[in-house]
N, C-alpha and C positions, 0 to 999 in steps of 0.2 A: 645362454645358462651357460653353462660348463655342467657337462655328461661325466658320469662313469660308465665305464662298457668294464662286463663280467664275460668271459669266456670258461664254458664249462665243458667239459669231456669233447671240448669239440676235435672233430675227424673229418679230414677229406679226401677220400683217394678217386684216382683217377682208373679204367678202364672197370673192366667188370673180370667178375670167380678169380682165378688161384692169380691172375697175372695183375690185377689190380692194387697202384702200389699208394700208400700214405703219403699224398705232401703234406700233411697238417696229422699227429698222430694222437689225440688222444692230449691234447690240454688243456691245462689250465690256469685263468692267468685275469687279475684285477688292475681294472688302472682307474684311479681316480680320478673326478673331475677337477677340472682345471694344472690337469699333470704336462708335463713334455714327456710322453715316453716314446722311447725309440723297441722295437725289433731289427736286432742286429745278428750278421752271419753273412756265409759265404753265397755262393751263388749257388741253386736247388735246395737248402734249411726250409724252407719252408715260408719266409718272410712276408714274402708278396704275395703268396698266396692267404695264408690267415689276414691283410690286408685288404685282400678283395672279399675274404669273407663277412668284416665286416662293416666294408658297404655293402656288399651286398646283391655282386657283379659273379659271386659264385654259391651255387647250394651247399653245406652242409653234409656230410654224409650222414655225420649223427653230433649229437651234444647239442648246447645253446648259444647263441649271446644277445647277454641283456643290455639293454643297453638303460641306465640310469633302473631298473630294476622290470625290464618292460620287456618281454622276448619278441627279439626281430629278424632270430632264423630266419625267416622266411617269407621275411618284408622285404616286398622289392625295393630295387636305392632308393627311387624318388618320393617313400615316404617318409622314409629314416630321417633323421635331424642330422646328418652326416654327410660332408661334401669331400675332396679326392683332390689332391695336386700330383700330377703323371711326372716321372721325368720327360717326356716332351708334354711342354704344356698346350698343344692344339689350340691356338689360338690361330679364331676367323683373320686367312689374312685379308678381307676383304672390305675391314671393317677397322670403324677406329679404336684404342685404347679403350673409351669411356663407353663403346657400343661394347667391346666383347665382352666388358665390368659387365654392364647392363641386360648383356643378354638375356640372363636366367631369370632375371628380376619381372620382364617386359610376356614371361613364359608363366608367371606367376600370378599376371592378373593383377600387380602392384601400378599404380599411379602413376601420370606421368613424373608430378612433383617430390614422389615418395622414390622415385626412381633416379630422377637427380639428385636428390640430396641423399643416398643411401652409396651412388655411383662418388658424389665426390667426396661420403665421409671414408669412403673407404681405398679411394685413389690418394685421403692425403694420410689416410695408416700406411701405408706403404712409397709415402714421399715419389707419385709419381703423376701430383697433380698439373704440373708443365705441361704433361706428356699428352692430355686429353685427346688432344684433334688427329697424335699420331697414327700410324699402321704398322704392324709389329714390323714390315719390313723397317719397318726406320730406326729398330730397338735396337740395342747391346740384348747379348743373352741375357747376365742379370735385370736387366729392365723387363723383363720379359717373363723371366720369374719372380716378377716383384708383382705384373698384370696378373699373373696366372692365380695367385697368392692373393691379388682384393678381388677376382672372379668370385675367386671361393669362399671368402669371407662375407660378401658383401652379401651371401643369404639368409647371414646366422647360426652358422653350425654349429650343432651343438658339441659336434668333433669332429674336427681335423684332421682326416691322411694323407700321405705324404710319403710318395712312392720315391725317395730318391731321385727331390727337388732339384738336388746339387749335382747331377749325377753329368747335364753335360758342358759343365761348368768346367773354364780351367781353375789350375787350382791357388790361384792370387784371389779371384773374386770369392772361388769358393770358402777362401777362409774367412772373410770379409762378412760374405752374405750370411754364414750361419751363425753371427755374433749378432747379425740383422735378427734375423729371423726365431732368435731364444726373447731378446728384447720382444718383437711382436705379441709371440706368444703369455710375452708377463704383460702386454698392455693389450689384448683384447681379453684375455684371464680365460680361453674356453683349456678344450682338451686336445692335446697335440698326439698326432698317434704316428712316429716316426721310421722310414726303413731305411735303413743305409747298412752298405757295408765298409764301411771307411767305421775305421774306429774310432778315430780323430773327429768325426762328427761326433756319432756318439757321448762318448764321454764330455763333450765337451757345452754339449749343448743339453742333454737329459737330462731331468728331475734321476728317474728310474732308466733303465734298460734290460732287456731280458734277450738273453745269446741264446740262438739257435743253433741246435746240433737235430738234422736230421730229420726235419720231421715235431722233432721236438726242443725244448725249453732247462736247455743245461743250465741256467741261471738265473736267477733276478735279481736285482741288488742297485742301490746307487752307483751312478761309472766306480767311485773310489773303492766300494767292497769291491766290485767285481775286479778292478784291474790288481788291488790289494792283495784279497784272498782270495783270489780263483775257486772255483768248489772242485776244478777235475783238470788234469791239465790241456783239452780240447782247449776250455775256456782262455790259459793261462798261453797256450802257445799263437791263440787266436787275435784275442784282445791288447795288441802289443808286441812290442817286441818283446821275448821270456828268451831264459836258459833255464836252461830243462835238463837235469844230469842224475844218472840214474846208480842211488844210494841206499843202501840197505840200514835198516834201522838195528842199529847199536842196544839205545835205551829207552825205552819208552817211556815218558814220564807225564803226569797227566796233571798239569797246572804248572808243570815248570819244567827247566829244562833238559832234552832228550840229547841223544850222542847215535852220529849219524854217522856212519861209513863209508865214504868215498874213494875206490883202493884201499889205500893201505894208510890215505889220511884221515883222524878221524873231523867232523865237525859239529857244532853244538846249534839248536836251535829252539828260538826259545816260544814257536807258538806250535797250536795243540798237533799231534801229528795220528794224523788220519787212517794208521799201518802197525798190524802188530809188531809187537819185537823179533826179532828177525828175520822177517820182510823185506824184501826189494822192492820200491817206490821209483818215484818220481819228484823233484823237489827241483824247485823253481825259484828264480833271483832276475827283479827285474834289473836290465843291462847300470840304468842310474843310479843306484843300490848300492851296486857294486865297485871295491874304491882298489883302486892300481897303488900299488906302493913301491920302494923302491926293495929291489931285491935285498936278501936278509934281515927284513921284517921279522920279528917275532911275537910270538901270542896266537891265544886260539884261530881260527877260521881265517889263517893266512894258506896260504897255496902256492910251493913253487910255480912257476908259468916264462912262457918267455911270448916277446913281443912280435905276432905272426905277422897283423898287418891295423896300418893306422887308416882311416877314411874320414875326410875336412866333410863334416856337416856344415856348415858354415857358420851354427853357434856356440859349437860344441864339437867334439870327436869321436868318434868311435876306437878303439884300440878293442882288437878280436888277440885274442889270447890262446895259448894252448898249454894248458896246463900239465904237470910231468903225472898225472893220470890219464893225459891220453885226453882228457875230456876238451872241448870248446869251448871258450866265453867271450864274452863280451862284455866289454863294460864302457859307458862315455860320460867323458871328462869337460870339462873346460876345457879351450884351447893351449892357454899358458901350461898347468900341469903337464901337457904331453910332448912342451915343445923337445926337452932331450932324449925322445925312444925312439928310435925306429925297429924297423925284422931285426929280432934275433936279439932287442936289449933281454935280459934276462931283469923280471919283476917279481912280485910277490902280489897278489891276489885275494884281496879283504873280503870275504863273504858276513858282512855283520848277521850276529843270529838271527837277530829279531826281521830280516832284511832276507831271510834263507826259511821258505813253504814246504812244508811236504805232502805232496795230492793225495787222493782219491785218485782212483782211476788207472787205467795203462797207461802203458807206453806213451808218448807221443811226439812230434817229428822235433827234428834237433832246434839245434840254436839257432834263431830267424838271420839272414842277411842284411847287409846292409841297406837294400834300396826297401826290406819290408819297414825299418827301422825309420827310415826318411819317408813311409810313403802317408 
């Protein structure tokens, strides 16, 4: 039975007195039963500490953790209907796959017949029935990950916590397993809370996600909401590749088209502007929404530019541009559209009004490089 999780004013401080630091800083979060929810952020943002608090491995300094409405904040881990899969699968090397999966059941005083049935069902669920007699050393990394999942699921948890379980695998295997993991969650129907620093994992698997920063939640929403409508410059810069431009708000129109100044160039945005008229702000546009057009193109939101660099990405080409205003900009285009460009080619960059968003918050780091885009 899937259970919902609610965090109310949850805080975890390490240390004592003035030197104490908040790893998790007064966060409120509600995860629905049966939801695949991800905590996303860089190292040190508090996502793993939040997971450990839910699991019971850490005691909260203040606040509450509710599991289906029951306060479990100070309940020991083994009494919570929660199980955890770690990046290090911690399989017992001297036990077979079957015995690894059934280890928790045997210590829960389940009958031998029930253990056999439930272990068999769990292995079938992760497509590992044919490997039941093998030892962990005889398995690939992906197979070990499936065994760790089966070991967690066989105990019928109401919530499954996953702490970067794909982090130790190579990129190709991660891509295939994240699809399997989402499909598995939909089949078993229980609540998954998934911790990752990998934006692609969070975007492709989550029903909703929370982007964390310095122990706090910067934004919660569906992958599409958070990616396309970031709450501030931090979220925009962290979640995927982003072009961040310094602009001035020339004319702010509620429910209409507002005018922005990028140097001497006037741009239009059809999105709401969370900054007063006359203010300076950060605007964001995703690389895949930038269109590179022939030099001399006319119309609104066209900015003169030079091609600075071309980076072949396989399915597409990343075009690094230098705008006439001095700003850097990147675009992602289909390979055939980039065939005639080279370094120094004059072009126009078209920034569609519906793709250009003014952000709340302070300035963020500059445009991401090709390594970040390809990651």
